[in-house]
C-alpha positions in Angstrom: 70.1 -59.5 -5.8 69.7 -61.5 -8.9 70.9 -65.1 -8.1 71.9 -64.6 -4.1 67.9 -65.1 -3.1 67.4 -68.1 -3.4 70.3 -69.0 -1.8 69.4 -67.2 1.5 68.4 -71.1 3.0 72.0 -72.2 2.3 73.7 -69.3 3.2 71.5 -68.9 7.0 73.1 -72.5 7.3 76.0 -72.8 6.2 76.6 -69.0 8.6 74.6 -70.9 11.2 72.4 -67.3 11.6 68.9 -67.0 12.3 68.7 -64.1 9.5 70.3 -63.3 6.2 69.8 -60.0 4.6 70.5 -59.2 0.9 71.3 -55.3 0.5 73.1 -53.0 -1.7 75.2 -50.3 0.0 78.6 -49.8 0.9 79.7 -51.9 3.8 80.7 -50.4 6.9 84.3 -50.4 8.5 85.5 -53.3 9.8 83.1 -56.1 8.1 83.9 -59.0 7.0 84.4 -59.1 3.5 84.6 -61.9 0.5 84.9 -61.6 -2.8 83.0 -64.2 -5.4 82.1 -64.5 -8.6 78.7 -62.8 -7.7 80.2 -59.8 -6.2 81.5 -58.9 -2.5 79.4 -60.6 0.5 79.8 -58.6 3.4 79.1 -60.4 7.0 78.4 -58.6 10.3 79.6 -60.2 13.4 78.3 -58.6 16.5 82.0 -59.1 18.3 85.1 -60.3 16.1 88.9 -60.1 16.4 90.4 -58.2 13.8 93.8 -59.7 14.4 92.2 -62.9 13.1 89.9 -61.2 10.4 93.5 -59.3 9.3 95.6 -62.4 8.9 92.4 -63.8 6.6 92.9 -60.9 4.3 96.1 -61.2 4.2 95.9 -64.9 3.5 93.4 -64.4 0.9 95.9 -61.3 -0.5 98.8 -64.0 -0.9 96.8 -66.5 -2.6 95.2 -63.7 -4.8 98.8 -62.3 -5.5 100.2 -65.7 -6.6 97.1 -66.2 -8.9 97.7 -62.7 -10.5 101.6 -63.3 -11.0 100.7 -67.2 -12.8 98.2 -65.4 -15.3 100.8 -62.6 -16.0 104.1 -65.3 -16.1 101.9 -67.3 -18.9 100.6 -63.7 -21.0 104.3 -62.8 -21.0 105.4 -65.6 -22.2 105.6 -65.4 -26.2 105.6 -69.2 -26.9 102.4 -69.4 -25.2 100.7 -66.5 -26.7 101.8 -67.7 -30.3 100.8 -71.0 -30.3 97.3 -70.1 -27.6 93.9 -69.9 -29.3 92.7 -66.1 -29.4 89.9 -67.7 -26.7 92.5 -68.9 -24.4 94.7 -65.4 -24.5 91.6 -63.7 -24.1 90.4 -65.4 -21.3 93.7 -65.4 -19.5 93.4 -61.7 -20.1 89.9 -61.3 -18.4 91.2 -63.5 -15.9 94.0 -60.8 -15.4 91.0 -58.3 -15.2 89.2 -60.0 -12.7 92.2 -60.9 -10.3 93.3 -57.3 -10.2 89.8 -55.7 -9.3 89.7 -58.7 -6.5 93.0 -57.7 -5.0 92.1 -54.2 -5.4 89.1 -54.7 -2.9 90.9 -57.5 -0.5 93.4 -54.9 -0.1 90.7 -52.1 0.3 88.7 -54.4 3.4 92.2 -54.8 5.0 93.1 -50.9 4.9 89.9 -51.0 6.7 90.7 -53.0 9.5 93.2 -50.4 10.2 
């Protein structure tokens, strides 16, 4: 995975993991999932608490939903859209799209825990 391979030693230290592998495939149900600009990160943990992971995902979903509402509010504000340079408006529209995708993936990971 481009951009990740050189970060494996850092990831290993941060995770306290003996080995770190990069693979591109569907993550099994119950995998801890994080969403980053580089894509989805799945972490297999031998024994993990589903309730703790569910709570973590709920918190992350709440943060993304709040940020999504903020961007939607800005884009629905006629004054903002009229005054903002086209590049700023496009940046907000791209952010809206990115957040929507991120939210869908987090909700999917949350649903997979059930």
